[in-house]
C-alpha positions in Angstrom: 0.5 -10.6 16.1 -2.5 -9.5 14.0 -3.1 -9.9 10.3 -3.3 -6.7 8.2 -3.7 -5.7 4.6 -2.3 -2.5 3.2 -3.9 -1.3 -0.1 -1.8 1.3 -2.0 -3.1 3.2 -5.1 -0.1 4.6 -7.0 -0.4 7.3 -9.7 -0.7 6.0 -13.3 1.5 8.9 -14.4 4.7 7.3 -13.1 7.0 4.8 -14.9 7.1 1.1 -13.9 10.4 1.6 -12.1 9.0 4.4 -10.0 5.8 2.3 -9.1 8.0 -0.6 -8.1 10.1 1.8 -5.9 7.0 3.0 -4.1 5.9 -0.6 -3.4 9.4 -1.5 -2.2 9.3 1.5 0.2 6.0 0.3 1.6 7.3 -3.2 2.1 10.5 -1.8 3.7 8.3 0.3 6.1 6.4 -2.8 7.2 9.6 -4.8 7.9 11.2 -1.8 9.6 8.5 -1.8 12.2 8.7 -5.5 12.8 6.0 -6.7 10.4 6.3 -9.9 8.4 5.0 -9.7 4.8 3.0 -12.8 3.9 1.7 -11.9 0.4 2.0 -9.1 -2.2 -0.8 -8.9 -4.8 -0.1 -6.5 -7.6 -3.3 -5.8 -9.6 -1.6 -3.5 -12.1 -3.4 -0.6 -13.7 -7.1 -0.3 -13.1 -9.9 2.2 -13.7 -10.7 4.3 -10.6 -14.3 4.5 -9.4 -14.1 8.3 -9.6 -11.6 10.8 -10.8 -8.8 11.5 -8.3 -6.3 14.3 -8.9 -7.5 14.5 -12.6 -6.7 10.8 -13.1 -9.1 8.1 -14.2 -6.6 5.1 -13.8 -4.1 4.1 -11.2 -1.9 1.1 -10.1 -3.3 -1.0 -7.3 -1.2 -3.1 -4.9 -2.2 -5.1 -1.8 0.3 -6.1 0.8 -0.7 -8.6 3.5 1.4 -8.8 6.6 1.5 -9.9 10.2 2.4 -7.2 12.8 1.7 -5.8 16.3 -1.3 -3.5 16.8 0.9 -0.3 16.8 2.5 -0.9 13.4 -0.4 0.2 11.1 -0.5 3.7 12.5 3.2 4.0 12.0 3.0 2.8 8.4 0.0 5.1 7.6 1.7 8.2 8.9 4.6 7.6 6.5 2.6 6.4 3.5 0.5 9.5 3.8 3.4 11.7 2.7 4.9 9.5 0.0 5.1 10.9 -3.5 2.9 9.2 -6.1 0.6 7.5 -3.6 -2.8 8.9 -4.3 -4.8 6.6 -1.8 -4.0 4.0 0.8 -5.8 2.0 3.4 -4.6 -0.4 6.1 -7.2 -2.8 7.6 -7.0 -5.6 10.0 -8.2 -9.0 8.7 -10.5 -11.0 10.9 -9.7 -14.6 11.8 -12.3 -16.7 10.0 
């Protein structure tokens, strides 16, 4: 099993309950494909480096998990079509 980190940027135009629902769906996807969540780091609302879809702020959330090598592709294909997710990135963390 490899260590991964999923970064999700959620639209700032949504309510707190909707943002929590998006993060819960991401966590459910990880668990559905056999991943084990180790940490969830919610940064809250932050300023974007550049304007995305006419927004200057968004909610940032980082989910660290352990999973097999096929899991990130499955997760990305489903996060890509989620409503209110404006950016996402799943990366493998190196063993240091």
